[in-house]
N, C-alpha and C positions, 0 to 999 in steps of 0.2 A: 504494500500500500504506500501511496505517496500523498503527503499533505503539502499544500502550497499556500504561502502567505505573501501577498503583494504589499508593497509599501512605496512611498515616494510620490504619490499623487498630490495634487493641490491646484491652486488657482495661480495662473501666470498670465502675463501680457503676451500678446502676439509678438513673435520674433524672438522670444526668450527660449530657454532650454529647461528640460526637466529630465531626471533619470529615475526610472522605475526599477525596483528590485523585486525579485521573487525568490523567497527562501523555501527550500524544499527539504522535507524529511523523508527518510526511506533509503534503503541501500541500493535501490535500482536507479537512482537519479542519474548517475554518470553514464549509464548505458542507454538512456532515453533521449530522444530529440525533444526539444521544448519549443513552445510557440507562444506568441502574444496575439491576442484578439482584442477587439473593442466593440462596444455597443453604444451607439448614440440614442438619445430619446426618440422613440417612434421608429427606430430602424432595426434591422436584423444585425446580429453579431457578425463581424467581418474579420477576416484574416489581416494581420498587420505584419508579422515577421515570424520566422522560425529558424532554428539552429540545430545542426546535427549533434549527435552525442559528444563528439570530440571538439565541436566548435569550428571544425574545418569548413563547413558549408553553411551558408546563410542565404535566406531568401526573403524578399520584401514585396509587399503590395506596391503597386505603381504609385499610389497616392503618397507613400512615405519614403520611397526610394531616394537616396541622396540626403535625406534629412534625419532618418532614424537609423540607429545601429543596435543590433542585438549581439549580446556576448554572454559568455558563461564562465564560471569558475567552479570546476568540479571539486576542487579541494574544499570550497566553501559551500557546496550544494546550492549555488545561487545563479540565477540568470538575470540579466539586466536588459533594459531598453533605454538607450540614450536617445532623447528626442530633442532635436535642434530646430530652430526656425519654426517654432510652433505656430499654427494657424487656428483661427476660431473653429474651423471644421474638424480639427483634431479633438474637439471636446467630446468626451465619451467616458464610460467606465471601461477600464483596461483590465483584462484578465490574462493571467498566464496559465498555461496548460501543459500537461505532460503527455507525450505520445508513447504508445507501447513499443514502437520501433525506434531504430537508431537514426532514421533520416527525417521523419516527420511528414506532415502533409499540409494541404491548404484548407481543409475542411474541418469545421469544429467537431463533427461527429467522429472523426478519426482519433480524437484525444480522449483519454479515459479518466484523467484527473484534472480538476480545475481549482483555482483559487477563488476567493470571495470577491475579488475585484477591487480596484482603487480608482477613485474619480479623478479625472483630469479635466480642468476647465480652462479654456484659453479665451481671454477677453480681447476685444478689438480696440 
């Protein structure tokens, strides 16, 4: 079993940066791909970024490519999402999720463990 706890959300002005963290418990963390998803009010949850078990491969949604960076520290059982040049449309609840495989996927139904989410609000 994997438990995930996100932190680092908050209120920021457009153009600023924020870093989210996701602390994981469980011995299988280092063998799993991890992902970040987000859900804005009235919208479906969407893929943001994912990272392979080793951190060697990363993938991003087009909407965040070049602005967001996903990384992980397997010694600390933590995955990060560095968000730069934030825009009001980035406002959402951000969730981290653990994939049962080593490479991950783009769809939320592929992930079997989820955090409780952290709110990110970007003001214009």
